[in-house]
C-alpha positions as a printed NumPy array, in Angstrom:
array([[ 28.355,  -7.343, -29.019],
       [ 30.145,  -8.768, -25.967],
       [ 28.539,  -8.101, -22.556],
       [ 29.148,  -9.397, -19.056],
       [ 26.263, -10.36 , -16.824],
       [ 26.009, -10.963, -13.092],
       [ 23.399, -13.428, -11.908],
       [ 21.712, -14.215,  -8.612],
       [ 22.304, -17.925,  -7.967],
       [ 19.565, -17.935,  -5.281],
       [ 16.966, -16.66 ,  -7.765],
       [ 17.245, -19.15 , -10.654],
       [ 20.313, -17.375, -12.093],
       [ 18.336, -14.155, -12.585],
       [ 20.379, -11.473, -14.347],
       [ 20.887,  -8.644, -11.854],
       [ 23.208,  -6.379, -13.838],
       [ 25.262,  -6.194, -16.992],
       [ 28.212,  -4.231, -18.321],
       [ 30.493,  -3.982, -21.331],
       [ 33.409,  -5.033, -19.11 ],
       [ 33.66 ,  -7.581, -16.291],
       [ 32.438,  -6.326, -12.895],
       [ 32.899,  -9.464, -10.767],
       [ 35.109, -12.509, -11.134],
       [ 32.151, -14.828, -11.667],
       [ 30.509, -12.691, -14.396],
       [ 29.399, -14.523, -17.514],
       [ 30.607, -13.305, -20.898],
       [ 27.935, -13.319, -23.608],
       [ 27.813, -12.268, -27.203],
       [ 24.43 , -10.873, -28.202],
       [ 23.159,  -8.683, -30.996],
       [ 23.027,  -4.921, -30.234],
       [ 19.315,  -4.957, -31.154],
       [ 18.504,  -7.827, -28.766],
       [ 15.347,  -7.33 , -26.647],
       [ 17.585,  -7.592, -23.556],
       [ 18.647,  -3.974, -24.036],
       [ 15.013,  -2.771, -24.101],
       [ 14.066,  -4.317, -20.725],
       [ 15.231,  -4.43 , -17.147],
       [ 17.977,  -7.057, -16.778],
       [ 16.058,  -8.853, -14.013],
       [ 13.428,  -9.896, -16.554],
       [ 15.99 , -12.432, -17.788],
       [ 17.364, -15.68 , -16.478],
       [ 20.655, -17.189, -17.625],
       [ 19.887, -20.831, -18.452],
       [ 22.025, -23.3  , -20.386],
       [ 24.221, -20.546, -21.824],
       [ 21.26 , -18.448, -23.019],
       [ 19.283, -15.423, -21.856],
       [ 15.734, -16.595, -21.197],
       [ 12.844, -14.175, -20.767],
       [ 10.963, -14.559, -17.482],
       [  7.65 , -12.898, -18.355],
       [  6.274, -13.624, -14.897],
       [  8.935, -11.447, -13.283],
       [  7.44 ,  -8.115, -14.338],
       [  3.966,  -9.214, -13.264],
       [  5.327, -10.351,  -9.899],
       [  7.167,  -7.046,  -9.377],
       [  4.123,  -5.08 , -10.514],
       [  1.968,  -6.936,  -7.986],
       [  4.359,  -5.968,  -5.194],
       [  4.295,  -2.342,  -6.337],
       [  0.479,  -2.354,  -6.572],
       [  0.139,  -3.919,  -3.116],
       [  2.406,  -1.245,  -1.635],
       [  0.48 ,   1.516,  -3.435],
       [ -2.889,   0.23 ,  -2.195],
       [ -1.569,  -0.269,   1.334],
       [ -0.322,   3.337,   1.367],
       [ -3.703,   4.597,   0.114],
       [ -5.516,   2.487,   2.727],
       [ -3.42 ,   3.978,   5.513],
       [ -3.905,   7.504,   4.154],
       [ -7.661,   6.983,   4.014],
       [ -7.807,   5.514,   7.526],
       [ -5.786,   8.465,   8.815],
       [ -8.059,  10.922,   7.055],
       [-11.463,  12.096,   8.172],
       [-14.731,  10.236,   8.511],
       [-18.268,  11.552,   8.894],
       [-20.604,  11.067,  11.797],
       [-23.883,  12.713,  12.798],
       [-24.141,  14.318,  16.236],
       [-27.43 ,  15.936,  17.289],
       [-28.806,  15.836,  13.73 ],
       [-25.73 ,  17.569,  12.229],
       [-23.08 ,  15.801,  10.179],
       [-19.487,  16.501,  11.156],
       [-16.13 ,  15.176,  10.015],
       [-13.632,  13.795,  12.497],
       [ -9.913,  13.373,  12.139],
       [ -8.535,   9.858,  12.446],
       [ -4.789,  10.482,  12.319],
       [ -2.522,   8.696,  14.802],
       [ -3.066,  11.293,  17.513],
       [ -6.854,  11.183,  17.077],
       [ -6.864,   7.369,  17.205],
       [ -4.979,   7.528,  20.488],
       [ -7.427,  10.132,  21.817],
       [-10.373,   7.917,  20.872],
       [ -8.92 ,   5.066,  22.922],
       [ -8.134,   7.282,  25.925],
       [-11.58 ,   8.874,  25.933],
       [-13.279,   5.481,  25.579],
       [-11.374,   4.143,  28.607],
       [-12.031,   7.28 ,  30.64 ],
       [-15.788,   7.125,  29.953],
       [-15.793,   3.382,  30.633],
       [-14.094,   3.849,  34.009],
       [-16.327,   6.774,  34.947],
       [-13.402,   9.193,  35.095],
       [-15.296,  11.846,  33.14 ],
       [-18.815,  12.698,  32.097],
       [-18.056,  14.842,  29.044],
       [-15.199,  15.824,  26.763],
       [-14.567,  18.572,  24.222],
       [-13.865,  17.169,  20.765],
       [-12.706,  18.834,  17.559],
       [-14.785,  18.268,  14.449],
       [-15.16 ,  19.905,  11.054],
       [-18.138,  20.88 ,   8.972],
       [-18.509,  20.15 ,   5.265],
       [-16.494,  23.3  ,   4.465],
       [-13.625,  22.325,   6.763],
       [-14.511,  24.852,   9.479],
       [-13.536,  23.77 ,  12.991],
       [-16.259,  23.033,  15.517],
       [-15.751,  22.059,  19.13 ],
       [-18.368,  19.626,  20.335],
       [-19.045,  18.635,  23.908],
       [-19.556,  14.882,  23.94 ],
       [-21.081,  12.866,  26.724],
       [-20.67 ,   9.128,  27.053],
       [-24.015,   8.794,  25.267],
       [-22.867,  10.886,  22.256],
       [-19.28 ,   9.596,  22.305],
       [-20.159,   5.888,  22.061],
       [-21.72 ,   6.056,  18.545],
       [-18.833,   8.309,  17.41 ],
       [-16.346,   5.768,  18.727],
       [-18.142,   3.011,  16.815],
       [-18.073,   5.147,  13.626],
       [-14.326,   5.575,  14.156],
       [-13.884,   1.779,  14.43 ],
       [-16.139,   1.173,  11.429],
       [-14.144,   3.686,   9.371],
       [-10.934,   1.788,  10.119],
       [-12.436,  -1.652,   9.527],
       [-14.23 ,  -0.808,   6.294],
       [-10.967,   0.465,   4.788],
       [ -9.039,  -2.596,   5.953],
       [-11.804,  -4.758,   4.469],
       [-11.576,  -2.908,   1.155],
       [ -7.789,  -3.385,   1.069],
       [ -7.559,  -6.992,   2.308],
       [-10.8  ,  -8.568,   1.117],
       [-11.658,  -6.663,  -2.057],
       [ -8.552,  -5.206,  -3.687],
       [ -5.813,  -7.655,  -2.671],
       [ -7.633, -10.674,  -4.144],
       [ -7.931,  -8.692,  -7.389],
       [ -4.182,  -7.998,  -7.303],
       [ -3.341, -11.639,  -6.632],
       [ -5.57 , -12.916,  -9.441],
       [ -4.394, -10.366, -12.023],
       [ -2.835, -12.045, -15.054],
       [ -1.282,  -8.981, -16.713],
       [  0.33 ,  -5.686, -15.762],
       [ -2.455,  -3.93 , -17.688],
       [ -5.038,  -5.668, -15.517],
       [ -3.179,  -4.499, -12.406],
       [ -3.271,  -0.94 , -13.692],
       [ -7.081,  -1.015, -13.601],
       [ -7.104,  -1.747,  -9.845],
       [ -7.386,   1.561,  -8.029],
       [ -8.193,   2.625,  -4.497]])
């Protein structure tokens, strides 16, 4: 079977696409068997070297690592933006940490620090998701603020220092599949 391949000269002549008719003037004409493994894989798994299609097994692992990194990064951000628990006056509440809440934490911290307020109403949730409004003083806000920072940092730590080294050291796509948030 005659096919025409296009390669990326900047990426070791990686095959980027193929067709049964020429697509570009610098396409390479090849004759390969219709049952060749090439047709069962993504073209970019192959390099065109010395007139032959050469399998680049590392390509799929490399691409899978990029996909896994992006997946874990997305999950990290979702978790950071979710809720975290903190105990106020012997009761455990859950606090939002979305972008708006993070901004509110910073504003309240500065306002308390500068003495611009002595208390603030803050939305929290109980274990069942019911809304509670708490009145926080600087004394009760400070540990909440630290819990907010800890929540962010522990998730960044999990992503950067625990999971990403596992992704980088993975030797197979199957091994990558076992790494979950």
